C-alpha positions in Angstrom: 8.7 -5.4 -11.2 7.5 -8.0 -9.4 9.4 -7.4 -6.6 8.6 -3.7 -6.8 5.0 -4.6 -6.9 5.0 -6.9 -3.3 6.9 -3.9 -1.4 3.8 -2.1 -2.0 1.7 -5.0 -0.7 4.0 -5.0 2.0 3.7 -1.5 3.1 0.1 -1.4 3.0 -0.2 -4.4 5.0 1.9 -2.6 7.6 0.6 0.5 7.9 -2.9 -1.2 7.7 -2.4 -3.5 10.8 -0.2 -0.9 12.6 -1.4 2.2 11.7 -4.5 1.8 10.6 -6.2 5.1 12.5 -3.7 7.5 11.4 -2.7 6.0 8.1 -6.3 5.8 6.3 -5.7 8.4 4.0 -2.0 7.0 2.7 -3.2 3.1 2.8 -6.0 4.5 0.1 -2.9 6.3 -2.2 -1.8 2.6 -1.6 -4.0 1.5 -3.2 -4.7 4.0 -5.7 -1.2 3.6 -6.6 -0.9 -0.3 -7.0 -4.3 -0.4 -8.7 -3.5 2.7 -11.8 0.3 1.5 -11.7 -0.1 -2.4 -11.9 3.8 -3.1 -11.5 
């Protein structure tokens, strides 16, 4: 469960640093996923 949480965070950071202009919407969805469904 905790590993899955870290995977979400890593994916979010990955998208934030490499593709911020293309994936802002998906980053926001990642935030919502982590916020509403904490593992």
